[in-house]
Structures are given as structure tokens and as C-alpha cells.
C-alpha positions in Angstrom: 23.8 10.3 15.5 22.3 13.7 15.8 20.2 14.1 18.9 17.6 16.8 19.3 17.2 17.0 23.1 18.3 20.8 23.0 16.2 21.9 20.4 12.5 23.4 20.5 9.8 20.8 20.0 8.8 23.0 16.7 11.0 24.5 14.3 9.8 27.4 12.1 12.3 27.3 9.1 11.6 30.4 6.7 12.1 30.4 3.4 14.2 33.2 2.1 13.3 32.6 -1.6 10.0 34.1 -0.9 11.4 37.4 0.9 12.1 40.5 -0.9 15.5 39.8 -1.8 16.5 43.5 -2.1 15.7 43.8 1.6 16.8 40.6 2.9 19.4 41.8 5.3 16.8 43.7 7.0 14.4 40.6 7.0 17.3 38.3 8.3 17.2 40.6 11.3 13.6 40.8 11.9 13.2 37.3 11.9 15.8 36.6 14.4 13.9 39.0 16.5 10.8 37.3 15.9 12.1 34.0 17.4 12.4 32.2 13.7 14.9 28.9 14.3 16.3 28.6 10.9 16.6 30.0 7.2 15.6 27.8 4.8 17.7 28.2 1.4 16.6 26.7 -1.8 19.5 25.8 -4.3 18.1 24.7 -7.7 20.2 23.7 -11.0 17.6 24.1 -13.7 18.0 20.4 -14.0 16.6 18.3 -11.1 13.8 21.0 -11.0 13.1 23.5 -14.0 14.0 26.4 -11.9 17.3 28.3 -10.9 17.8 30.2 -7.8 20.8 30.4 -5.1 23.9 29.0 -5.5 27.1 28.6 -3.4 28.0 32.2 -3.4 24.6 33.0 -1.6 25.3 30.8 1.1 28.6 32.1 1.8 27.0 35.6 2.1 24.2 34.0 4.2 26.8 32.7 6.7 28.5 36.1 6.6 25.3 37.7 7.5 23.9 35.7 10.0 24.4 33.3 13.0 21.3 31.6 12.6 21.5 28.0 11.2 20.7 27.6 7.7 18.4 25.0 6.4 20.0 24.3 2.9 17.8 22.4 0.4 19.8 21.2 -2.5 17.4 20.5 -5.5 20.3 19.5 -7.7 21.5 16.6 -9.8 25.0 16.5 -8.2 25.0 17.5 -4.7 28.7 16.9 -4.1 29.5 19.5 -7.2 27.5 22.1 -5.3 29.4 21.4 -1.8 32.7 21.8 -3.0 32.1 25.5 -3.2 30.9 26.4 0.1 31.6 25.0 3.7 28.8 24.1 5.7 28.7 25.6 9.5 27.9 23.7 12.7 24.3 23.7 13.2 23.3 23.9 9.5 20.9 21.3 7.9 21.6 19.7 4.4 18.9 18.0 2.5 19.2 16.3 -1.0 16.5 14.3 -2.6 16.0 10.5 -2.2 15.1 10.3 -5.8 18.7 10.6 -6.7 18.4 7.0 -6.5 22.2 6.5 -5.2 23.9 5.8 -1.9 24.0 8.5 0.4 26.5 7.1 3.1 29.6 9.4 2.3 27.7 12.4 1.8 26.1 11.8 5.2 29.3 11.1 6.8 30.8 14.2 5.7 27.9 16.4 6.7 27.3 15.0 10.0 31.0 15.2 10.7 30.8 18.8 10.5 28.2 19.0 13.3 25.4 19.3 10.8 22.2 17.5 9.9 21.8 15.3 6.9 18.2 15.1 5.7 16.6 13.4 2.7 13.6 15.1 0.8 10.6 13.2 -0.7 8.9 14.6 -3.8 4.9 14.1 -3.8 5.0 11.2 -6.2 7.6 9.2 -4.2 6.4 6.8 -1.4 8.1 6.9 1.9 9.6 3.2 1.5 12.1 4.9 -0.8 14.0 5.8 2.4 14.4 2.4 3.4 17.8 1.8 1.8 19.2 4.7 3.5 18.0 4.1 7.1 20.4 5.4 9.6 21.9 7.7 7.4 19.4 10.7 7.9 18.4 13.1 10.7 15.6 14.6 9.1 13.1 13.8 6.1 11.5 16.7 4.2 8.1 15.9 2.8 7.3 18.2 -0.3 3.8 19.1 -0.2 4.1 20.6 -3.8 6.0 19.9 -6.9 9.3 21.4 -6.1 10.8 24.4 -8.1 8.7 27.4 -7.5 7.5 29.6 -4.6 3.6 29.7 -4.3 3.2 26.4 -5.8 -0.3 24.6 -5.5 -0.6 22.0 -2.7 -0.8 18.5 -4.1 -4.5 17.1 -3.2 -4.4 14.5 -0.2 -0.7 15.2 0.2 -1.2 16.2 4.2 -2.0 12.4 5.1 1.5 11.5 3.7 2.9 13.3 7.5 1.1 10.7 9.3 2.0 7.9 7.0 5.8 8.8 7.5 5.8 9.3 11.2 4.2 5.7 11.8 6.7 4.2 9.2 9.7 5.9 10.9 8.8 5.0 14.5 7.8 1.5 13.6 11.5 1.4 12.3 13.1 2.7 15.6 13.7 6.1 14.0 11.9 8.2 16.6 14.8 10.6 16.7 14.2 11.6 12.9 12.5 14.9 12.5 9.7 15.3 9.6 10.0 18.7 7.8 7.0 19.9 5.5 7.6 22.2 2.6 5.4 23.7 0.3 2.1 25.9 0.9 2.6 25.3 4.7 0.0 27.9 5.8 -0.5 28.3 9.7 -3.8 25.9 9.4 -2.0 23.1 7.8 0.9 23.5 10.1 -1.1 23.4 13.0 -2.7 20.1 11.5 0.5 18.4 10.3 2.2 19.3 13.8 -0.5 17.0 15.2 0.4 14.2 12.6 4.1 14.3 13.9 5.9 17.0 11.7 8.2 19.1 13.6 10.0 21.5 11.1 7.7 23.8 9.2 9.2 25.6 6.1 7.3 29.0 5.8 6.9 30.6 2.6 4.2 32.8 1.1 1.3 30.6 2.5 2.4 30.9 5.9 5.0 33.9 6.9 5.4 36.0 3.6 1.6 36.5 3.2 0.2 39.2 1.1 -0.5 42.2 2.8 0.9 41.5 6.3 3.8 42.1 8.2 6.3 39.6 9.5 5.5 40.9 12.9 1.9 39.5 12.6 2.5 36.2 10.3 5.5 35.0 12.4 4.0 34.9 16.2 0.6 33.5 14.7 2.6 30.7 12.8 4.5 29.9 16.1 1.3 29.6 17.9 -0.6 27.5 15.4 2.3 24.8 15.5 2.3 25.0 19.2 -1.1 24.4 20.1 
């Protein structure tokens, strides 16, 4: 079982999908200098979600470009097929969706054997109880606060309360070490609220990090302050 004793209490995972991809290399260096913890990579297959984004070659390029951990979110119907085409690096986090409705035992074992974290993502309409058959297999749970597929999607009404529901559900089942990640329309203000509910990993995109008209040098410190209060 992965433990997190050596990690910061709150983790900023910046969604590179929201960057100016033509300047991503410079962004990667700047984000690291500003103390960002992880880089979030959304992999979509145009089947599980309607969009088509990064693939295995992009992950390889990211590994070659930076030593920061990658927070790889597979929004795909066949995660094993995608994983055959790239190598995880120690410290990465790989997340697949609980809605695939299957056993994750073999996949979890493979990911953890590489010194990585294995996570399950939960769509807004999926109850946290869907995690029950997979207890003991995951190190993180990503709560989708929007319907996945596109950057800048609208926050689902009332979804923030699900953070506290999940934290209570995990703790009551002895899964205190499982970290909650929140993804989708995570502004600094919402992040602060969810930190108080038990969220620990914050995926920062257009609402919190890549804010229109603002510089990363301003948004990242403000975001860090918000989740640390």
C-alpha cells in the first residue's frame, strides 16, 4: 500500500490541457519553479468521453521533458491498450474510471509495482458507493466536479458536498490514507472550501491556474495560499 507520509498535505496538479500548448515547455519550467507538485495529463479516446486529447506519445514526451510526477487521467474505455504504449515512471499517478464496471485488481497491481499510485475517478452522477467492490485497490479517488471531456466545463450544481460525503465514506471503512482529488472548475475559492472537507489533490485548470488575463506567477501562489489556509 502506498503511503503519503513524505508528501505535502495538499497537492497542486496543473492540467496541461489548459495551457498554451505551443509554449508548454516554458510553462513546465515555470510551474516547477512556482512549486507546483504534479502535472495533470488528460488522455481521452473520443469513446468514453466525446473529446480526443493527449495520447501515449505525449506522455513519453512529458517524461523526457520534466522529472515532475505526472497525474495521468485515462478517460478511455480500454486503459490496458493505452498503457501498452508508454511506461509509467516512479512517482506518477494513474487514474481510470470506476464507471468501466470491471475488476481493477490486475491493473492496480501493475501500477503499484512500478512505484506509482493507482486511482479511481468518479463521474458526477456516480455514487461513491460504486467504489466499494474495489476497496484496497486504489490510493486516490478523483471526484469529477464537471461532466468530463472538455476544459472549462460548468460546475455541476451541488457537487462540492460530495467531497465531504466521500471523505466520511472512506474514513468509516478504514481508508484514511486514500487521498481525494478534485477535478473540474476548481477555483481558488472552491479549492479552499473543499480542502476543509478533506480534499488533498487539486487539479488546477482554467478556473484556478490558467485564469484569463492573469499570470501563472500570480495564480499559482494564490491557489497554494487558498488550499493551505
